[in-house]
N, C-alpha and C positions, 0 to 999 in steps of 0.2 A: 466473600467469594469474588466480588468484582475486583478487589485489589490483587488477588492472585492471578486472575485472568488477565488483568492489566499488565502484571509483570511478565507473564508468559508471552504476551504479544510484543512487549518491549524486547524480550530476548529474541524473538523471531526476527525483529528488524535489526538488532545488533548483528546477528549472524547473516542476514540477507544483505545488509548494506556495508559491512566491514570491508568487503571487496573494493568498494568505491574509493575509500580513503587510501587503500593499498595499491590501487591500479597503476599508478605511475612507476612504482618500484617493480611490480610484476611485469609491466610492459618492458622495462629495461632489462630485467633478468631473463625473461623468456623471449625477448625480441618480437614483440607483437605489434600489430597495426591497431588503429582506433576501431576499425571494423571488428577485429577479433575481440577487443575489449568490450565492445557493445554486445557481441554474441555471448561473451562470458558473463557479464553482469545482467544481461536481459534475456535473450531467447533461450539459452540453455537451461536457465532456471525456470522461466515462465512456461515453456511448453509442457514440462512435466508437472509443474505446480497446478496449472489449470486442468490438465488431463486427469490427474488424480483427484482433484478437488470435488468434482461432481459425484463420482461413486462414493467417495468418503462421506460427503454430505447426505447422500441417500441412506447410507449406513447410520449416520448420526441421527437421522430422523426416527430411527427404530431402536438404536442401541444405547449403551451408557456413554454419554458424551464426554464426561470427565476422563474416563479411561482412554478414549480415543485421543484426546489432547495430550495426556501424559505420555502415551506411546509415541505420538508424533514428535513431541518435544525431545524425547530421547534420541530419535533418529536424526533430526536435523542438527542437533548439538554435536552428535558424534561425527556427522559428515563435515561439519564446519571445522572441527579439530583435525580431521583427516586431510582437509585442504592444505594444511601446512606441510604435509608429506609429499605433495604432488611434485613430481620431477619433470613434468612436461605439461604443455597446454592441454593435451587430451585428458590427462589425469585430473587436471584442475576442473575441466568441463564435467567429467564424471562425478567429481565430488559436488559440484554445484547442482547437478541433477539430483543427487541424493538429498541435498538441502531443500530443493524444490518439492520433492515428493513428501518429505517430512512436514514441511510447513503447510502443505495442502490440508493437513488434518487439524489446523488450529482454528481459523476464524469461523467457518460455517457452524461447527458445534458450539463454539463460544458465543456467537451471535444468538443461536437458538436458546442457550442457557440464560443469557441476559434477558431475552424477550420473555422468558417464563418467570423471571424474577421481578420484572418491573412492569407496571401498567402502561398503557399506550400514552398517557399524558406526560410521562417522564421518560419514555423509552429512548427518544433521540438523545437526551442528555446522558443517559447511562451508556448508550452505544458510543457516544462521542468521547466519554471518559475512557472507555476501553480503547477506542481508536487513537486516542492521544498517545497510547503506547508506542505507536509508530515513531513518533517524534522524540519520545524519551529514549527509545532504542537507537535512533539515528544520533541523538545527542551523545549517548554513552559510547556508541560505536566509533563515532568520529573523534571524540575527545580521547578515549582510551587508545584507539587505533593509531591516531597521529603520534602519540608519545611512545607507545610500546614499539611501534615499527621503527622509530628513530633509534632506539637503543638495542632492540633485539631482532629486527628484521621482520619481513612480512610473514614468513613461515611460522615463526613462534607466535606471532600475533593471532593467527587463526587458532592455534591450540589454546592460547590463554583465554580467548573470548568464547570458544566453543564448549569446553569441558564443564563450566559452572551450570550450564543448562540442564545437565543430567541430574544435578542436585535439586534444581527447581522442579523437575519432573517428579521426583520422589516426594517433595513437599506437597505438590498438587495432589498426587495420588492418595496420600495418607491424611490430608487435612480438609479437602473439599468434598462436600457431599453433592451428589447428583440432584438437581432441583426437580420437583414434580412438574410434569408437563401440564399445560392448561386444559388438555383433553386427555382422556385415558389412553395410555400407550397401546392397550390391547383392542381399542375400538376399531371397527372396520373402516371408519372415516380416516383413521390415522394412516392406514396402509395404502398409500397412493403410489402406484408404479412409477419408476423414474421417468420413463418416456412421457407418461401422462402429466406428471408434475412439470417437466420442462416445457411441454406444449402449452399448458395452462398459463405458466408465467410469461412466456413469450407472446401470448395473445394480448397481453396488456400493453396498450399503446404507450402509456406514460412510462412503463418499465423499459421499453425499447429505447425511448428517448433518453432517459436519465442514465441507463446503463452505458450507452455509448458516450454520453457526456462524461461519465466517470472514466471511460477509456481515453478520452481526449485529455482529461486531467492527468491520467497516468502517463500519457505520452510526454507531456511537459515535465512532470515531476521526475519521472525515471529517465526519459530520453535526454532532456536538457539537464536536469538536476544531477544525474549520475556523472556528467562530465564537468561539473562545477569545480571539483578539486583539480582536474587537469587544466581547466581554464585559468584558475588562479595561479597555478604553478607556471604555466607557459607564458601567459600574457601579463602577469602581475609579479612574477618572481617570488611568490610566497613559498615558504618551506612546508614540509608535511605536517609538523606539529603546529605551525601557525594556521594552516588550513583547517586542521582538525579542530582547533580551538574556536575559530571563527564560525565554522559550519555547525559545530555542536551548539553554540550559543544561539544561532539563528534558528535551529531546530527547536531548542528549548522555549525561546520566547515567542517565536513566530508560529511554529508548528503546533505546539501544545496549546497555546492560547487560541489560535484560530480554530482548531478542531473542537475544543470544548465550547468556545463561544458560538460556533456555528450551530451546535446541537441545542444549546441553551436558548438562543434567539428564536430558532424555528419552533421550539416547544412553546414559546411565549406568543409569537405573532401568528403561528399556525393555527391557534385555537379559533381565531376569527375567520381565517381564510386558509384552507389547507394547501393552496397553490404556493404559499410562501415557503413551504418545505423544499421546493425546487427553485423557486424564483430567487431566493436569497443567494444560493450558491452560484447561480447564473450571473447575478449582478456583481458579486465579488470577483468572479473570474474575469469579467470585462474590465473591472477597475485595476486588476493586477497587470494587464498587458503593457501599458506605457512604462511602468517601472522596470519590467523585465527587459524591454527593448533598450532602455537606457543603460541598464547594468551591463549588458553584454557588448556595448559599444564604447563605453567610457574607459579612459586610462587612469581615472582617479580611484586608486585602491582604497583610500580612506573613506571616500563617499560610498563606495560599494558596501563597506563594512556596516555603515549606518543605515543605508537604504534597503539592503537585501531582505531584512526582516519584514518589510511592508508587503511585497508580493508573496512572501512565504506565508504570512498570516492570512491574506486574502484568498490565496489558492488552496488553503487547507480546510476551509469552512464547509466543504461539501460532503464529506464521508459519512459523518453521523446522520445527517438528514437523509442521505440516500439510502442507507441501510434501514432507517426507521420507516421510510416510505415502502421499501421492498417488503417489510414485515407487516405494514398496514394492509397490503393488497392480497395477502395469502393467510390461510389458517396456520395454527401452530404446527400442524402436521407437514408443512412445507417450508417452514422458515429457514432451516439449514440449507435446503435446496435453493431457495430464493437468494440467500447470501452467496452460495457457491456459484450460481449463474452470474450474479452481479460481479463477483471477483473474477470469474472466468473471462468475461468480456473486458473488464478493466485491465487485467494482467496480460491477457493474450495480445491485446493491441497496445496497451500502454507500456508494460514491461517487456513484452516479447518483441515488439517492433520498434519502440521508441529509441532505446540505446543503439540498436543496430543502424537505424535510419540516420541518427545524428552522427554516429561514428563513420558511416560510409560517406555521408555528405562532407564531413570534416576531411576525410582522406582525399576526396575529389577536389575540394576547395583549397587544400594545402598545396596543390600543384601551382596554383596562381597566387595565393595569399600567404604561403608559408605558415608559420605558427598561428597567424590570424585566421586561418581557415576554420579553426574550431569555434572562434567567437562568432563568425558569420553563420556557421551551421546552427549554433545555439540561438542566435537571433531569429533565424528563419523558423526554427522549431517552436519558439515562444508564441508565435502567432496562432498556433493550434488552439490556444486558450480561447480564442474568439469562437471557434466551433463549439467548445465546451459551454460557453455562455449561451449561445443560441439553442443548443440541445436541452439545456436545463430549463430555459424559458418555455420551449415547446412542451417539454414534459410536464411543467406546471399547469399549462393550459389543458392538457389531457387528463390530469390526475382526478379532478372531481367526478368525471363520468366513470372512470375505472373504479374508483372507491365506492360510488353509489351502487354500481353493478355487483361488486363483491358483497356489500352489506345486504343487498336484496337476496343474493344467493344464500347468505347465512341466515336469512329470516329476521334481520334486525330492523 
């Protein structure tokens, strides 16, 4: 089951991030600014993704989670394919909104299913394996997108990557069984009203800290990362297929390794001190900053190709541990909701505001620095990772008290 859910999550990021590798062609075809690109890759998707995510999560805490994911996959795959038919910026925005609404039904129910399948001692590892689907998806999307776009154009690329997801939805529906919840679905304890669940989760001091730390991570990975293809094209003269190959390899070796390694390490060192579940992501975030600052200021293209994997790996070690901690602090009846709220904060700020902010700053700086305006905007945006490091550290300090309070409430 974990393998199928991993594939579904990979497909979600193929469809989410395929736009990034195509954006220079879309910009030229539709005559767009960097701000419009930021709105397209970020805010138009994120607003509807996070808005739909919480009610869908509330539904998933009561209903058949497998069926929700299968239906969601069908929707976002179809909307990705329809993106290729867009004749204007507005139509492309509408298609991206559809992708966002569909993808809102993926992770919260999937996280809940995985937490019911694996015990607490190995949960961060399992969730990290699932989360590594992000970077397999980015790998496949960038590699496939770079080459397909070169020969068939950006419109056909959307169609080619979107339609296979409908077949995967059928595979999920017919082969995966809904796992038993760790408490009876019909018990009164399981039926927590949505407002009460949200209030309960946000009362947790550690959750507030690490959810906003995740948002800062999203700001860097989406805000700065979404413009990496444009930076490599404008400042380093790389072609679309070269960019796709390079970024796909960075995603494979940096993103997948970092995500799985982060979950594995905290499951080991967190046994002695639970604070390491959040301290480790904070430390790795801090260590990534100098590498990012150098990458966005150097003119040495070859060096970037070799060095970029380091901050990529360090910056991706946070997600599995963060989801695992969110599930430590609530009962099985609120795990999908905890994931949805975490993703709400991460994506509203990180994905919703990050690309728009970097795009706007690039447009402003372009008046003074020309094409180098983008590299300076990305350099400034990279420093947000320092806030990520601080918030994870503070979250780790607050975690033991929140966890002790939850265990006391559960009578443990």
